C-alpha positions in Angstrom: 15.4 -3.2 48.0 16.2 0.3 46.6 19.3 0.3 44.5 20.7 3.1 42.4 23.7 2.6 40.1 25.7 5.1 38.1 28.1 3.3 35.7 31.1 5.4 34.8 32.8 3.8 31.8 35.2 5.8 29.6 35.5 5.1 25.9 38.2 5.9 23.3 37.0 8.6 20.8 38.0 8.4 17.2 38.8 11.7 15.5 38.2 12.4 11.8 39.9 15.4 10.2 41.4 16.4 6.9 40.4 16.4 3.3 37.9 14.5 1.3 35.4 13.2 3.9 32.8 12.6 1.2 31.9 8.9 1.6 29.3 6.6 0.1 26.3 5.6 2.1 26.4 2.6 4.4 23.4 1.2 6.1 22.4 -1.2 8.8 18.9 -2.3 9.8 18.0 -2.3 13.5 14.6 -3.5 14.6 12.6 -2.3 17.6 8.9 -2.3 18.3 7.3 -5.5 19.5 9.5 -8.2 18.0 8.9 -11.8 19.3 12.3 -13.2 18.5 15.3 -10.9 19.1 18.9 -11.8 18.4 21.3 -11.7 21.4 22.9 -8.6 19.9 19.5 -7.0 19.3 20.4 -6.5 15.7 19.4 -8.8 12.8 19.5 -8.2 9.1 17.9 -11.6 8.4 14.6 -12.4 10.1 12.3 -10.3 12.3 9.5 -12.2 13.9 6.4 -10.3 15.0 2.9 -11.1 16.1 0.0 -10.1 13.9 -1.6 -6.8 15.0 1.6 -5.7 16.9 3.6 -2.7 15.9 6.6 -3.1 13.5 9.4 -0.7 13.8 12.5 -0.9 11.6 15.2 1.7 11.7 17.8 2.1 9.0 21.0 3.4 10.6 23.1 5.2 8.0 26.5 6.7 7.7 28.1 8.6 4.8 28.6 12.2 3.8 26.6 14.1 2.7 23.8 12.7 4.9 22.2 9.8 2.9 18.5 9.8 2.0 16.7 6.6 3.1 14.0 4.8 1.1 12.1 1.8 2.3 10.6 -0.7 -0.2 9.1 -4.2 0.1 8.7 -7.3 -1.9 5.8 -9.6 -1.3 8.0 -12.4 -0.2 11.5 -13.8 -0.5 10.7 -15.4 -3.9 9.3 -12.2 -5.4 11.2 -9.4 -7.0 8.3 -7.0 -7.6 8.4 -4.0 -5.4 5.4 -2.3 -4.0 4.3 0.8 -5.7 4.5 2.9 -2.6 7.7 3.6 -0.7 8.5 5.2 2.6 11.2 7.9 2.6 12.2 7.9 6.2 14.9 6.3 8.3 12.3 4.7 10.6 9.6 2.5 9.1 6.7 2.0 11.5 3.6 -0.1 10.7 0.8 -0.1 13.3 -1.2 -3.3 13.7 0.8 -5.3 11.1 -1.2 -7.8 9.0 0.0 -11.1 7.8 -0.1 -9.8 4.2 2.6 -7.3 5.2 5.1 -9.9 5.9 8.0 -10.2 3.4 11.4 -8.8 2.7 11.9 -5.1 3.4 14.7 -3.2 1.8 16.5 -0.1 3.1 18.1 1.9 0.3 20.5 4.7 1.4 22.1 7.0 -1.2 23.8 10.3 -1.1 25.2 10.7 -4.6 28.6 9.4 -3.7 29.4 5.9 -5.0 26.7 3.3 -5.2 23.7 3.2 -2.9 23.8 0.9 0.1 21.0 -1.6 0.2 20.2 -3.8 3.2 17.2 -6.1 3.7 15.4 -7.9 6.5 12.7 -10.5 6.2 9.7 -9.8 8.4 7.9 -13.0 9.5 4.3 -12.2 10.8 3.1 -14.9 13.3 -0.6 -15.7 13.7 -3.0 -18.5 14.6 -6.6 -18.4 13.3 -9.6 -20.2 14.8 -9.6 -23.8 13.7 -12.4 -25.2 11.5 -13.7 -28.8 12.2 -15.7 -30.7 9.6 -17.0 -34.2 9.5 -17.1 -36.5 6.5 -17.9 -40.1 5.6 -16.5 -42.4 3.0 -18.4 -42.3 -0.3 -20.4 -45.5 -0.5 -24.0 -46.5 0.1 -25.9 -43.2 0.7 -29.2 -44.9 1.2 -28.3 -45.8 4.8 -28.0 -43.6 7.9 -25.0 -41.4 7.7 -23.2 -43.0 10.6 -24.0 -46.6 9.6 -20.9 -46.3 7.5 -17.9 -47.9 9.0 -15.5 -45.0 8.5 -15.8 -41.4 9.7 -13.3 -38.6 9.1 -13.0 -35.5 11.4 -11.0 -32.9 9.5 -9.4 -30.0 11.4 -8.1 -27.1 9.4 -6.3 -23.9 10.5 -4.2 -21.1 9.0 -1.2 -20.2 11.0 2.4 -19.1 10.9 4.5 -21.0 12.0 2.9 -24.3 11.1 0.5 -25.4 13.9 0.8 -28.6 16.0 -2.5 -30.6 16.3 -3.7 -32.5 19.3 -6.9 -34.6 19.0 -8.9 -35.4 22.2 -11.8 -37.6 22.9 -13.4 -36.0 25.9 -10.3 -35.1 28.0 -8.2 -38.0 26.7 -5.5 -37.4 24.1 -5.8 -39.7 21.1 -2.8 -41.4 19.3 -2.2 -44.3 17.0 -0.4 -46.3 19.6 -3.1 -46.1 22.3 -6.2 -46.8 20.2 -6.2 -49.1 17.2 -9.6 -47.7 16.1 -8.2 -44.3 15.2 -5.8 -43.0 12.6 -4.3 -39.5 12.5 -2.7 -38.2 9.3 -2.1 -35.2 7.2 -3.9 -35.3 3.8 -2.3 -34.1 0.6 -3.4 -31.1 -1.5 -5.2 -29.3 1.3 -5.5 -25.5 1.7 -4.0 -24.4 5.0 -2.8 -26.9 7.6 -5.0 -29.9 8.1 -5.0 -33.0 10.3 -7.6 -35.7 9.9 -8.8 -38.0 12.7 -10.1 -41.2 11.1 -12.5 -43.4 13.1 -12.2 -46.9 11.7 -15.0 -49.4 12.2 -17.1 -47.1 14.2 -17.7 -48.3 17.7 -20.1 -47.3 20.4 -17.4 -45.5 22.4 -16.7 -43.4 19.3 -19.9 -41.5 19.8 -18.3 -38.8 22.0 -17.1 -35.2 22.2 -14.0 -34.6 20.0 -11.7 -31.6 20.4 -9.1 -30.4 17.9 -6.5 -28.3 19.7 -4.0 -26.3 17.6 -0.8 -24.7 18.9 2.1 -22.7 17.7 4.0 -23.5 20.9 3.3 -20.1 22.4 5.5 -18.3 19.9 5.0 -14.6 20.2 2.7 -15.3 23.2 0.0 -16.7 20.9 -2.3 -18.9 23.0 -3.6 -22.3 21.9 -7.0 -22.5 20.3 -9.5 -25.4 20.1 -12.8 -26.4 18.6 -15.1 -29.2 19.8 -17.6 -31.4 18.0 -20.2 -33.8 19.5 -20.4 -36.9 17.4 -23.7 -38.9 18.0 -25.6 -41.6 16.2 -27.9 -38.9 14.7 -25.2 -36.7 13.3 -26.1 -36.1 9.6 -25.2 -33.6 6.8 -27.7 -30.9 5.9 -30.5 -31.5 3.3 -32.8 -29.0 1.6 -35.8 -28.5 -0.6 -37.4 -25.5 -2.2 -41.0 -24.3 -2.0 -40.8 -23.2 -5.7 -39.5 -24.5 -8.9 -35.8 -24.0 -9.6 -36.8 -21.5 -12.4 -39.3 -18.9 -11.2 -40.9 -16.5 -13.7 -42.7 -13.5 -12.3 -44.2 -10.2 -13.5 -42.6 -6.8 -12.5 -44.2 -5.5 -9.4 -45.0 -8.9 -7.9 -44.1 -9.7 -4.3 -41.8 -12.8 -4.3 -41.4 -15.2 -1.5 -39.2 -18.3 -1.6 -38.8 -20.8 1.2 -35.8 -23.0 1.7 -36.8 -25.9 3.9 -34.5 -28.1 6.0 -35.2 -31.8 5.5 -32.2 -33.1 7.5 -29.0 -32.2 9.4 -27.6 -32.7 12.9 -26.3 -30.4 14.4 -29.0 -28.0 13.2 -27.7 -26.4 10.0 -27.4 -22.6 9.5 -29.1 -21.2 6.4 -27.8 -18.4 4.3 -29.2 -16.6 1.2 -27.0 -15.0 -1.5 -27.5 -13.5 -4.9 -25.4 -13.7 -8.1 -24.2 -11.4 -9.4 -24.1 -8.8 -6.7 -25.7 -8.6 -3.3 -29.4 -9.2 -2.4 -31.7 -6.5 -3.9 -32.4 -3.4 -1.8 -35.4 -4.1 0.3 -35.0 -7.9 0.2 -35.4 -9.7 3.5 -33.8 -13.0 4.4 -35.0 -14.6 7.6 -33.8 -18.1 8.2 -34.9 -20.1 5.2 -37.4 -17.5 3.9 -36.4 -14.9 1.2 -38.9 -12.1 0.5 -38.5 -9.5 -2.3 -41.2 -6.8 -2.4 -42.3 -5.3 -5.7 -39.7 -7.1 -7.8 -38.2 -5.3 -10.8 -36.4 -6.5 -13.9 -33.0 -5.6 -12.4 -33.7 -8.2 -9.6 -33.4 -11.1 -12.0 -30.7 -13.6 -11.3 -29.7 -16.6 -9.3 -30.6 -16.8 -5.6 -28.7 -19.4 -3.6 -29.8 -21.0 -0.3 -26.9 -22.7 1.5 -27.1 -24.9 4.6 -24.0 -25.7 6.6 -23.4 -27.6 9.9 -19.8 -28.7 9.3 -21.0 -32.3 8.5 -20.4 -33.5 5.0 -20.6 -30.9 2.2 -22.9 -27.9 2.5 -26.3 -28.3 0.9 -27.2 -25.8 -1.8 -30.4 -25.0 -3.7 -30.6 -22.4 -6.4 -33.6 -20.4 -7.8 -33.3 -18.7 -11.1 -35.6 -15.7 -10.8 -36.7 -14.3 -14.1 -38.7 -11.0 -14.1 -40.5 -10.6 -17.4 -39.3 -7.7 -19.5 -39.2 -6.5 -23.1 -36.6 -4.0 -24.4 -34.3 -3.0 -27.3 -36.4 -3.8 -30.3 -34.4 -3.8 -33.5 -34.9 -4.8 -37.2 -32.8 -5.7 -40.2 -33.4 -5.6 -43.9 -31.6 -8.3 -45.8 -31.7 -8.2 -49.6 -31.4 -11.3 -51.7 -28.4 -13.2 -50.3 -28.1 -15.7 -53.1 -27.7 -12.9 -55.7 -25.4 -11.0 -53.3 -27.5 -7.9 -53.7 -27.3 -4.9 -51.4 -30.4 -3.2 -52.8 -34.1 -4.0 -52.8 -35.2 -5.1 -56.3 -38.5 -6.4 -57.6 -38.3 -10.0 -58.6 -35.6 -10.8 -55.9 -36.1 -12.1 -52.4 -36.2 -9.9 -49.3 -36.0 -10.8 -45.6 -37.2 -8.6 -42.7 -36.0 -9.6 -39.2 -37.1 -8.5 -35.8 -35.5 -9.1 -32.4 -36.3 -8.0 -28.9 -34.2 -8.5 -25.7 -36.7 -10.4 -23.5 -36.7 -12.2 -20.2 -37.3 -15.1 -20.5 -36.1 -14.9 -24.1 -37.6 -18.2 -25.2 -41.1 -17.2 -24.1 -41.5 -14.2 -26.3 -43.9 -14.4 -29.2 -43.8 -12.3 -32.4 -46.6 -11.1 -34.7 -46.2 -9.4 -38.1 -48.5 -6.7 -39.5 -48.6 -5.1 -43.0 -50.2 -1.7 -43.2 -51.9 -2.2 -39.9 -53.3 -5.7 -40.7 -52.0 -9.1 -39.7 -49.6 -10.5 -42.4 -51.1 -13.5 -44.1 -48.9 -16.5 -44.7 -48.6 -17.6 -48.4 -46.1 -19.3 -50.7 -44.4 -15.9 -51.2 -44.7 -14.8 -47.5 -43.0 -16.9 -44.9 -42.5 -16.3 -41.2 -39.6 -18.1 -39.5 -38.2 -18.2 -36.0 -34.5 -18.7 -34.9 -32.8 -17.9 -38.2 -29.3 -19.4 -37.7 -27.7 -16.2 -39.3 -29.3 -13.9 -36.7 -29.4 -13.6 -32.9 -31.3 -16.3 -31.0 -35.1 -16.0 -30.7 -35.5 -13.8 -33.8 -38.5 -13.6 -36.0 -38.1 -13.2 -39.8 -40.6 -12.4 -42.5 -39.4 -13.6 -45.9 -40.8 -12.1 -49.1 -40.2 -14.4 -52.1 -40.0 -12.8 -55.6 -40.8 -9.3 -54.4 -43.8 -7.7 -56.1 -44.8 -4.0 -56.2 -47.8 -5.0 -54.1 -45.4 -6.0 -51.3 -44.4 -2.4 -50.7 -45.8 -1.0 -47.5 -45.2 -0.5 -43.8 -44.4 -3.6 -41.8 -44.7 -3.8 -38.0 -43.2 -6.5 -35.8 -44.8 -6.8 -32.3 -43.3 -8.8 -29.4 -45.3 -9.8 -26.4 -45.8 -12.2 -23.5 -49.3 -13.6 -24.0 -51.4 -13.3 -20.8 -48.8 -11.1 -19.1 -49.3 -7.5 -17.9 -45.9 -6.6 -19.5 -46.7 -4.1 -22.3 -46.1 -5.2 -25.9 -43.1 -3.8 -27.8 -43.2 -3.2 -31.5 -41.0 -1.7 -34.3 -41.9 -0.5 -37.9 -40.0 -0.7 -41.1 -41.1 0.8 -44.4 -40.4 -1.0 -47.7 -40.7 1.0 -50.9 -38.8 2.0 -54.0 -37.1 4.7 -51.8 -35.8 2.2 -49.3 -32.0 2.2 -50.1 -28.9 1.1 -48.3 -26.9 3.7 -46.3 -23.9 5.8 -47.2 -21.7 7.6 -44.7 -19.4 10.6 -45.1 -17.8 13.4 -43.1 -19.2 16.9 -43.6 -17.0 19.2 -45.5 -14.4 20.8 -43.3 -15.0 18.4 -40.4 -12.5 15.7 -41.3 -10.0 17.3 -38.9 -11.3 18.7 -35.6 -8.9 20.9 -33.6 -9.8 22.0 -30.1 -8.1 23.2 -27.0 -7.6 20.9 -24.0 -10.4 21.2 -21.6 -13.0 22.3 -24.2 -15.8 20.2 -25.6 -15.5 18.6 -29.0 -18.0 17.2 -31.5 -17.1 14.6 -34.2 -19.7 14.2 -36.9 -20.5 11.7 -39.6 -23.5 12.1 -42.0 -25.6 9.1 -42.9 -27.8 9.0 -46.0 -30.2 6.3 -47.0 -33.6 5.0 -46.0 -33.9 4.0 -43.2 -30.9 5.7 -41.6 -29.2 3.3 -39.2 -27.4 4.3 -36.0 -23.7 5.3 -36.3 -21.1 3.3 -34.3 -17.9 5.1 -33.2 -14.5 3.5 -32.3 -10.8 4.4 -32.1 -8.4 3.6 -35.0 -5.2 4.0 -33.0 -3.8 0.6 -32.0 -2.3 1.9 -28.7 -5.6 3.3 -27.6 -8.5 0.9 -28.1 -11.2 2.5 -25.8 -13.2 5.6 -26.4 -13.2 8.3 -23.7 -16.5 6.8 -22.4 -14.5 3.6 -21.6 -16.3 1.7 -24.3 -14.7 0.1 -27.3 -17.8 0.8 -29.5 -20.4 3.6 -28.8 -23.7 4.1 -30.6 -25.0 7.5 -31.6 -28.4 7.9 -33.2 -27.6 11.2 -35.0 -24.0 10.4 -36.0 -22.4 12.9 -33.6 -19.8 11.8 -31.0 -19.8 14.4 -28.2 -16.8 14.7 -26.0 -16.7 16.7 -22.8 -13.5 18.4 -21.6 -11.1 16.7 -24.0 -7.6 15.9 -22.9 -4.4 15.4 -24.9 -4.6 11.7 -24.8 -7.9 11.9 -26.7 -6.0 13.0 -29.8 -6.0 10.5 -32.7 -8.2 9.0 -35.4 -11.8 8.0 -34.8 -13.8 5.7 -37.0 -17.6 6.0 -37.7 -19.5 3.2 -39.3 -23.1 2.3 -40.0 -24.7 -0.3 -37.8 -26.2 -3.5 -39.3 -29.4 -3.2 -37.4 -32.3 -0.8 -37.7 -31.3 -0.6 -41.3 -29.8 -2.8 -44.0 -28.0 -6.0 -43.0 -25.1 -5.3 -45.4 -21.5 -4.5 -45.2 -20.9 -1.5 -42.9 -20.0 1.8 -44.5 -17.0 3.6 -42.8 -15.4 7.1 -42.5 -12.7 8.6 -40.3 -12.3 11.9 -38.3 -9.0 13.2 -37.0 -9.1 14.9 -33.5 -6.2 17.2 -32.7 -6.1 18.6 -29.1 -4.0 21.7 -28.6 -2.5 22.2 -25.1 -0.2 24.7 -23.5 3.6 24.1 -23.5 5.5 22.2 -20.8 9.0 23.5 -20.1 12.1 22.7 -18.1 13.5 23.8 -15.8 10.3 24.8 -13.9 12.6 26.2 -11.3 16.4 26.3 -11.1 18.9 27.7 -8.7 21.8 29.2 -10.6 25.0 30.0 -8.6 28.1 31.7 -10.1 30.9 33.8 -8.9 30.8 37.6 -9.3 32.1 38.7 -12.7 31.5 35.4 -14.5 29.1 34.9 -17.4 25.7 33.2 -16.9 23.6 31.4 -19.6 19.9 30.8 -18.9 18.0 28.3 -21.1 14.3 27.5 -21.1 13.5 24.4 -23.1 10.1 23.3 -24.6 9.5 19.6 -23.6 6.1 19.1 -25.1 3.1 21.1 -26.4 0.6 21.3 -29.2 1.6 23.0 -31.4 5.2 21.7 -30.7 6.9 25.1 -31.2 7.7 28.3 -29.4 5.6 31.2 -30.8 7.0 33.8 -28.4 9.3 34.0 -25.4 9.4 36.9 -22.9 12.0 37.4 -20.2 11.5 39.3 -17.0 13.9 40.3 -14.2 12.4 40.8 -10.7 9.0 41.1 -12.5 10.2 43.8 -14.9 10.1 43.2 -18.6 13.5 42.8 -20.3 14.2 43.8 -23.9 14.4 40.8 -26.3 17.8 39.2 -26.3 19.8 39.6 -29.5 19.1 37.0 -32.1 22.0 34.6 -32.7 22.0 33.6 -36.5 22.7 30.0 -35.8 19.7 29.8 -33.5 17.2 31.5 -35.7 15.6 28.2 -36.5 15.5 27.0 -32.9 11.9 26.6 -31.9 12.4 24.4 -28.8 14.2 26.7 -26.4 14.8 30.3 -25.4 18.1 31.7 -24.0 19.3 34.7 -22.0 23.0 35.5 -21.6 24.5 37.6 -18.8 28.0 38.7 -19.6 29.1 39.2 -16.0 27.2 38.5 -12.8 27.0 41.5 -10.4 25.1 42.2 -7.2 22.6 44.3 -9.2 22.0 41.5 -11.8 21.5 38.9 -9.1 17.9 37.9 -8.5 14.8 36.2 -10.0 14.6 35.7 -13.8 11.4 34.5 -15.4 11.0 33.2 -19.0 7.4 32.9 -20.3 7.1 30.6 -23.3 4.0 30.6 -25.5 2.8 28.3 -28.3 -0.4 30.3 -29.1 -2.5 28.0 -27.0 -1.1 28.8 -23.6 2.1 29.6 -21.8 4.5 28.1 -19.3 7.2 29.6 -17.2 10.8 28.8 -16.3 12.1 30.4 -13.1 15.8 31.0 -12.4 17.1 32.2 -9.1 20.5 33.7 -10.0 23.0 34.8 -7.4 26.6 34.5 -6.1 25.4 33.2 -2.7 27.4 30.3 -1.2 25.6 27.0 -0.9 24.7 25.8 2.5 27.1 23.8 4.7 26.7 20.0 4.9 26.7 18.9 8.5 28.8 15.8 9.2 26.7 13.3 11.2 29.3 10.6 11.6 31.5 12.2 14.1 32.5 9.5 16.6 31.4 10.4 20.1 30.7 14.1 19.4 29.5 14.7 23.0 32.2 15.4 25.6 30.8 15.5 29.2 32.7 16.8 32.2 33.1 14.9 35.4 30.3 15.6 37.9 29.4 18.8 36.2 26.2 19.7 34.3 28.0 21.0 31.2 29.0 19.3 28.1 30.8 20.2 24.8 29.9 19.1 21.3 32.2 18.6 18.3 30.4 20.2 15.4 31.8 19.2 11.9 30.8 20.1 8.4 31.8 20.4 4.8 31.0 23.2 2.4 28.8 22.3 -0.5 30.3 23.2 -3.9 32.7 25.8 -2.6 34.2 26.5 -6.0 30.8 27.4 -7.6 31.0 30.9 -6.1 33.5 33.2 -4.5 35.6 31.8 -1.6 34.0 31.5 1.8 35.5 34.0 4.2 33.8 33.0 7.5 30.8 31.3 9.0 28.3 32.8 11.4 27.2 30.3 14.0 23.9 30.7 16.0 23.3 28.5 19.1 19.9 28.4 20.7 18.7 26.1 23.5 15.4 24.5 22.5 12.3 26.2 24.1 14.4 29.3 24.6 14.2 32.5 22.5 17.7 34.0 22.9 20.5 32.8 20.7 24.2 33.2 21.0 26.0 34.2 17.7 29.6 33.6 16.9 31.8 34.2 13.9 34.2 31.4 12.7 36.9 32.7 10.3 38.2 30.1 7.8 41.0 30.0 5.2 40.2 28.8 1.7 37.8 25.9 1.9 38.3 23.0 -0.4 35.6 20.6 -1.6 35.4 17.7 0.8 37.4 19.4 3.5 36.1 18.6 7.0 35.7 21.7 9.1 35.3 21.5 12.9 34.2 23.7 15.8 33.8 22.7 19.4 30.6 24.0 21.1 31.3 24.5 24.8 29.3 25.3 28.0 26.2 23.4 26.9 23.9 22.4 29.7 23.2 18.7 30.4 20.8 17.3 29.2 19.4 20.1 27.0 19.2 20.1 23.2 20.2 23.0 21.0 19.4 24.3 17.5 22.5 25.1 15.5 22.4 27.4 12.5 25.4 27.8 10.3 25.7 30.4 7.5 28.6 30.9 5.1 29.8 34.4 4.1 31.5 35.4 0.9 32.3 38.8 -0.7 28.7 38.6 -2.0 27.4 38.4 1.5 25.4 35.7 3.4 24.9 32.4 1.8 22.4 29.6 2.5 21.9 28.7 6.1 21.9 25.1 7.3 20.4 24.0 10.6 20.3 20.9 12.8 19.4 19.9 16.3 22.1 18.4 18.6 21.1 16.3 21.5 23.0 15.4 24.6 24.0 11.7 24.5 26.1 9.7 26.9 29.4 8.5 25.3 29.4 4.8 24.7 31.3 1.9 23.1 34.9 3.0 23.9 37.3 0.8 25.9 39.4 3.6 27.5 38.4 4.1 31.2 39.5 7.7 31.6 37.4 10.6 30.6 33.9 9.7 29.4 31.3 8.9 31.9 27.6 7.9 31.9 25.2 10.0 34.0 22.0 8.6 32.6 20.9 12.1 31.6 20.0 10.8 28.1 16.8 8.8 27.6 18.8 6.3 25.7 20.7 5.6 29.0 24.1 5.3 27.3 22.9 2.4 25.2 21.9 0.2 28.2 18.9 -2.1 27.7 16.4 -3.8 30.0 16.9 -7.6 30.1 13.8 -9.3 28.5 14.1 -12.4 30.7 14.0 -10.7 34.1 11.0 -10.0 36.4 10.8 -6.2 36.3 12.8 -3.2 35.0 15.0 -0.4 36.2 13.5 3.1 36.1 15.3 6.3 35.0 14.2 9.2 37.2 15.3 12.3 39.1 14.0 14.2 42.1 11.4 15.9 39.9 10.1 12.8 38.3 10.3 10.2 41.1 7.1 8.5 42.4 5.8 10.4 45.4 4.2 7.2 46.7 7.4 5.2 46.8 8.3 3.5 50.2 9.3 6.0 52.9 12.9 6.0 54.2 14.2 4.5 51.0 16.2 5.6 48.0 18.2 8.8 47.3 16.6 12.2 47.3 18.9 13.3 44.3 21.6 11.9 42.1 25.3 12.2 43.0 25.4 15.8 41.9 22.8 16.8 44.5 20.7 18.8 41.9 17.0 17.9 41.4 17.5 17.6 37.6 20.1 14.9 37.8 19.0 11.4 36.7 19.8 8.0 38.1 18.6 4.4 37.7 16.3 3.1 40.4 14.5 -0.1 41.5 12.2 -0.7 44.5 11.6 -4.1 46.1 8.4 -3.2 47.9 5.1 -4.8 46.7 4.3 -6.3 44.3 8.0 -7.5 44.2 8.7 -10.9 45.8 11.8 -12.6 47.1 13.8 -13.9 44.2 12.6 -11.3 41.7 15.4 -9.8 39.5 15.8 -6.6 37.4 18.8 -6.7 35.0 20.3 -3.7 33.2 22.6 -4.8 30.3 25.3 -2.5 28.9 26.2 -2.2 25.2 28.8 -4.5 23.8 32.3 -3.2 24.3 35.1 -4.3 22.0 37.9 -4.9 24.4 41.4 -3.9 23.3 43.2 -4.1 26.7 43.6 -7.0 29.1 42.4 -5.3 32.3 39.7 -2.7 33.0 38.4 -1.0 36.0 34.6 -0.5 36.3 33.7 2.4 38.6 30.2 3.3 39.6 28.2 5.0 42.4 25.5 3.1 44.3 22.9 4.0 46.9 21.4 1.2 49.0 19.1 2.4 51.7 16.0 0.8 53.1 14.8 -1.8 55.6 14.5 -4.7 53.3 17.6 -4.4 51.1 18.5 -7.3 48.8 21.7 -7.6 46.8 23.3 -5.6 44.1 25.4 -7.7 41.7 27.8 -6.9 38.8 28.2 -9.6 36.1 30.5 -9.5 33.1 29.2 -11.3 30.0 32.1 -12.3 27.7 31.1 -12.7 24.0 34.3 -14.3 22.7 32.9 -17.8 22.2 29.2 -17.6 23.0 27.8 -15.9 26.0 29.5 -16.6 29.4 28.5 -14.7 32.5 31.1 -14.2 35.3 30.2 -12.8 38.7 32.5 -9.7 39.3 31.1 -8.0 42.4 28.2 -8.2 44.9 26.9 -6.2 47.9 23.9 -6.8 50.2 22.0 -5.0 53.0 21.3 -1.5 54.1 24.3 0.8 53.4 22.8 4.1 54.6 21.2 7.1 52.9 24.4 8.1 51.1 26.0 7.6 47.7 29.1 5.4 47.7 31.6 4.5 45.0 32.8 1.1 43.9 35.8 0.1 41.8 35.7 -3.3 40.3 38.7 -4.7 38.3 37.8 -7.0 35.4 39.8 -8.9 32.7 37.4 -10.0 29.9 38.8 -12.4 27.3 37.1 -10.5 24.4 34.1 -8.3 23.6 32.0 -8.0 26.7 28.9 -6.6 28.4 28.1 -5.7 32.0 24.9 -6.7 33.8 23.6 -5.0 36.9 21.1 -6.9 39.0 
């Protein structure tokens, strides 16, 4: 069947003229894309259901004047009020391959500076169904017996889905239920992650050794198919069991080749083995094959916990862990602790003294320490004691205590740490004890307590340490609001007392603390000092750029304001006009103390004084510029986008007219607008037609109108509109106008639908039919369509004219239907006449039907007209009277 239908339905236009058309924004969310659940009116501001990985398309339809700006934001869910950091500034929000985490409530905010913004929301519900996971468990009881000698076995099936999944358990091909088999119980456990259903096999019977299938379904919502997983339960089914080929703690030397085997000792089905490392991934070069882990030439950085995990979805996973320790010695430090009992901070003869030594070692508890004095091993005596693990010091620390210090105890002491029998080199540190060994002092060099640098330059903060030995210096920030150093550390060690900063920024300004460390020196109260860092940076000003409009002859005041800078003052301000230096403006006595702005006053604006003004402000570190564009140009027009049915088509012709409406932005800011220059250019064409539109005095908010005529259907045009005042041309505004078929008006008189617009007058393809109508013309029709069928052109006889077409040749079958549904018409009259042209030509013609769907109380379809059979290769017209009881739609099928 080849059927072509042109529906001619006229609609009442609503005209908007007069003053004050500025109106606050209004918004409505329309969803498109690949929605699974669509409301009958195709518009929903409540819930939009979509399948995961499909394309989400939300459109915010706005009205209001001036044209509102649209911003899309999102919350994580209906219960959250925290917006995402990113926003989309566009009327259409499009998300390709949407993920489940992108579900939530989306907000469309439209604002145009008039009244309060309009905010609409829609909740996006992303539908998905993951692969189910099936695990097998037993009751916790006698673990000495075979796993399935227990009386009760649990098969747990878990899946993540939206909406909640429905579970079906099968033994073989038979569906299981409580009522049909007393030996099974199916229930949903509490406190489970995801959706879970448990199949409980009570008093295990021989027939229970079988194949079990867990089938999950979301009832084909969004076309998501069911998924299933199968498990074969046998009398040998058992959870995994493991053992290691090495001890749980493995100590090796650097450079060794390490191999660890994880051996399966049980499990049916055969478990899968997996190696992991914590923290971080497996070392570079490590190889895990099955249960064998090999690490060639192991290094200290490879130390850590290595986990072997076996899983077969029966019981809990089996896990064995190896703590790999690669021997290493580093970071040797010492401390000198004077007599604690006498609260002394100095070394004095006759008082006690303690020397401590610590090395970071792996393994820490295996390190040994030896003490030497002047190159010889220190001998233990009543006055010389060596202790380990001093509670006042870090763990595994060696201390040498000198009781009642004598002059003969002065000398050089050496602490040596080692791993006996290991190739790891020994690590040692020296400390000299003499009458010159004194605790440290710290100070800031003269003239260095305040350091001033320019932003982007390097800086060096310095503290001097005196004493013997001289300990390292630790740097930190004093400012409470900034606790981290530029390096990202809270505390940074410098061996020479200098903190070096590269490319300082303004946020590095503040107070820095230097203090002596309590290691590699005296273990006494830290000595402190402070350094102030001041970072100078160029000024920041406002406005960076400003458009200043004023009528000719009126005064103009330009002001450039300092927002921030260091120093926070204006050292100099220079004004330029069109790049030429201006003389300094006269000093106003009241403003002589003003250091935060610079001004320039024009007594009367003229054509010659119109142009670009530049104010360069300096604070001796750098400069910033305010730009002012001063003119008497009129602002641009503001196109009015809410004109009802702006397109006026003409019966059976290929021309249309367009009602162009606009307001003038801030008409009182400059001289009155005298006329507008209108430029009309067909897209993809170079030539433009220019017209002048004279106007009287234009008021703010006044809606101006001009009817564009002789436009060709279905072409689009670029419109440029420029206001003119006594100053000359103002700012131009442009827009693109498209041909659209008039819709949604109940007057059956003038407006007709020719299907020239891709939107086909607001008609939609029915989602429940078998195939769709096709919009085509003689230039786009399928050359392989069935011969001796269909029209060569539309009713106008031109090859460019469009019509709606269907063909019933293969693969179509008897009974297939294609439905075209009109927009919803708000009926205001009792009777209507629907007029359309049809073309029914072909050997196997079916039927063309017209139905009226009333939407007064629910949806009720009424058969209004029908025609069947071959009617010849000619367009014919039908007139169908209808009397809908309320709002209605028409369906062609």
